[in-house]
N, C-alpha and C positions, 0 to 999 in steps of 0.2 A: 504493499500499500504505499503511495506517495505521501510525503510529508505535507501537512497543511501549510499553505502560504502564510508567511509572517510578514507583517508590514510595520516598519518603525516610523514613528512620527516625532519629528524634532521640532520642539517649540509648542507651548500650550497657551498662546494667546487665543483670541476669538476664532481665528481660522483653524488652528490646530485642534482646539477643544471641540468645535463643531464637527470637524473632520473625523477625529478619533472616536467621538461618541457615535456617530453614525456608522462607522465601520465596525466597532465593537457590538453595536446593537444588531448589525446584520450578520454577525457570526464570524467575522474575520479575526484572526489571531493578531492582536495589536500590542505593541510595546511602545510606551511613550517616553520621551526623553525631554528633560528640562534641567537647566542648571540650578534653579531655585529649589532648595531643599524643602522649603515650606509648601511649595506647590505640589511636590511629589507626595509629601506627608498627608496633605489634604485629600489627594487623589487616591492614595492607598487606603485611607480611612473611609472616604465618602464616595469614591467613584467619580464619574463624569456626569454632568447634568446639562441639558440644553432646554431653554425655555423660549417663549415668544412664539413665532410662527410654527415651531416644532416643539414637542415635549418629549424628551428622552431622558432616561436615567439608567446608567450602566456601571457595572463594576469592571475595574481595570486591574488585572493580575500581574501585569509585567510593567515595571518602571525602571528607568535608568537616569542616572545623574551625569553621565558623561558618554562620549562616543565609544569609548572602549567597553563600557557596561552595555551599551545598546547592541554592539556587534556580538556580544557573547550570546545573544538570543538568535543569532544568525538570520536576520531579516533578509528576505528576497528582494524587498523594495524598501527604500527609505524616502519618506516624504518630508521635504524641508518646509516648514510652516512658520519659521521665524520672520521677523522683519527683514527686508532685503539688505539693510545696512549691516546685518549680522551674518550674511551668507559666506563671506570670505573666512571670517574666524571659524564658523562651523566647518567648512571644508578643510581648513588647516588642521583642525582637531580630528576630522574624520580620515583624512588621507593616511596617516600611519596605520590605521587599523582597517582600511578599506579592503574588502575581499573582491576578487575578480568575479564578475557576474552579478554583483549587487547593482540594482537599478536605483539611480538617484534622481528624484523628481522635485522640481521647484513649484511650490504652491504660493509663491510670493508676487508681490507688486513689482513693477519696474521692468525695464528693458534689458535684454540680453543675459538674464540670469542663467539660462541654459548654456550659454557659451562659457560663462565663468565656471560652471560646473565641469564642462568637458575639459577645459584647459587646466583647471586646478588639480583635477584627479587623473589627468592624462588618459581619458577614456574616449572612445570613438563616439559612443552614444550617450546623451543625457536627455532628460525629459522635462516637459513644462506643462503645467495645468493652469489655465486661466480660470480663476474662481469668480463665479457670478453670484455668490451669497456674501452677506456681511452681518456682523453683529458686534457686540460689546461684551467685555468680560465683567460679569457681576462680582464674582469672587473667584479665587483660584479653583479651577475645575468646574466652574458654572458659567456658561456663556448664554447670552440672550441673542437669539437669531433673529434679526430684524427684517430681513428680506432675502429672497432668492428668486433670481430672474433666470431660470434654466434655459439652455443647458450650460454646464461648464464645458471647457474645451481641453483636449490633451493632444499633444504632439511630440514628435521626437526630433532632436537635432543630432544628425548622424553623419559622420564623415564630412562635416562642413556644410550640410544642406538640411533643409526641413522636410520631414517626411512622416510616415506612419509605419508601424511594425507591430509585431506580435504583442509586444509590451504595451504599446498605446491601446491596443484592443483590449488587453487584459485589464488595464487601469480603468478604462471607460466602463467595462463590464462590471467590475467590482464596485465602482462608485455608484453607478446607476442602480445596481441591485441593493445597495445600501441607503437608497433614498436621495442620492445627490446626482440627478441625471447628468450624464456626461457624454460628449461625442468626441470621436477622434477627428482630427483635421490634418491634412498634409502640409499645411502652411500655418503652424501655430503663431508665427510672428505677426500675422495680420491681426489676430485677436489680441495678442500682447500689445500691439500698437493701439488698438482701440481702447482697451482697458487702461493703458498708461495715460493716454490723452484725457479720458474721462476722469481718471483719478487726479491727474495734475490740475484739471479745471477747478475742482472744488477743495481738494485736500489743503492746499496752501492757503486759499482764500478763507476757508473755515478756520484753519489753525490760527491765522493772523488776526481774525475778527472775532473769534470765539463764538461763531454761529453754527447752528446745525445746517445741514444741507437745505432744508425747507426755508429757513430764515435767509440764508445767503441768496437763494434764488428768488425770494420774494422782495429783496431790497435792491433797488436799481443799480447802485453803484457796484455792489459785490456781484450781482448777476453779470453786469457788463464785463467786469474782469474775468469771470469764468468764460464767457463767450470769447473773449479775446484770446485766452489761453487755448480754447478749442481751435480758433482759427489758426494760431501759429503752429499748434501740434499737427493739424491736418496738413499744412503746407509742408512741413518737415517730413511727415510720413509719406506724402506723395513723391517727394524726392528720393525717398528710400525704397520706392516701388509699390507703395500701398495707397491706391486712390479709393476713398470711401464714397465717391459720388457727389453729384451737384447738391443733393439735399442733406449732406452730412451734418452741417451745422444744425439744421432744424431737428434731425434725428437725435443727435448727440444731446442737444439742449433738452429735448423732451425726456430723454433718459435721466438727465440730472434732475429734472423736476419731479421724478418719481421717488427720489431719495428720502423724502419725508423728514421726520425729525431725527433721523440718524446722525450721530456724530462720527465723521470720518476719523479713522485711526490716528491720522496726524494730529487732529485736535486733541484727542485723548492723550497722545504722547506729550504735546506742549503742556497740557494741564497737569501732567505728572512729572514734568521735567526730564523727559527721556529723549534719546536721540531719535531723529525723524528719518523718514525715507525720502526726503526732498531731492537728494542727489539722484535718485533713481526714477524720479517722476518729472517735475519741472526742470530739475538739473540735467536729466538725461535728454530731454527735448532740446535744451540749449546746446548740449554737446553735439547732438546730431545736426542741429542747425549750423553750428560752426563748421562741421565736416562738409555740409553741402552748400554753404554760403547763404543760408536763409536766416534773416534776422528774426530774433525771438525776444524782444525787449520786455514784454510782460512776464514771460516765463523767467527771464534773467532777474527782473526786479523782485519777483516773489521768491525766487530761490535765494537771492542775497539777503532779503529781509528775514527769511526763516533761519538761514545759517547764522545771521547775526544774533537772533533771539535764542537759538539753540546754544550758540557759544556762550552767551551770557549765563543762562541758567545752569549749564553743565560745569562752567567754571566756578559758579557759586556753590555747587554741590561738592566739588573736589576739595 
């Protein structure tokens, strides 16, 4: 009899908690990893809980406080659900204990994470999921799921090109069977671009103005900033080979209007004095703009303001 597939999940913020709870509830053998001892202690005692648009409560029998401990459980796949700003440190810790054949999948925001994985681990294939659900962490191990606009998308970065393979098929099947409808795509970067542009449009604006998505879109000045971020991002994406059509601004704006009273994770990070993902969203759009000679003044200004704010509170905490 073949061994049951084991999936490791790194990072237990909202995305990781919701993901792990759905997988465990669906019967997948899950091992969760987080560096915070109190988080693991809570989960070992109380399990994982999801509330909001989904109600789940599951026990988790396997926990790890490091990559070395995680790999002792011999996971077939490792889903990285940390903030994008922690991807490189995660990979630096994973590399010494990485086993050939282990599939590493980014469930993070931002551009080019799959390329970072392939380069850091020296592997031909790495994987990327674009998550279309969101939530907030109520307490360690308890996430409120605020919305899900299915499907999620999964793709492979293999040998320097985007494609699908047996692993993307397996990931889509597992996630879908566990209640998180997911589809494979032969060019995941198109969906990565779309999500990055949408995230950039409101994450920085909400974080700087302390507004929920609804309030930001209801107030003229912040709404105008968000639309300008969309315009710049779409121009840069087009130069990178991804044209979202003449009605893209209208469609993307309508998407943002559905965000409701949700607080983007970047706002939560600022409220809690944590490092943000701005370098992987607005900052990444600026970087691609410089590469292609496309001006991105609004993204540049928002990135600079967030970096200055982040620098101040991180220095005060040190």
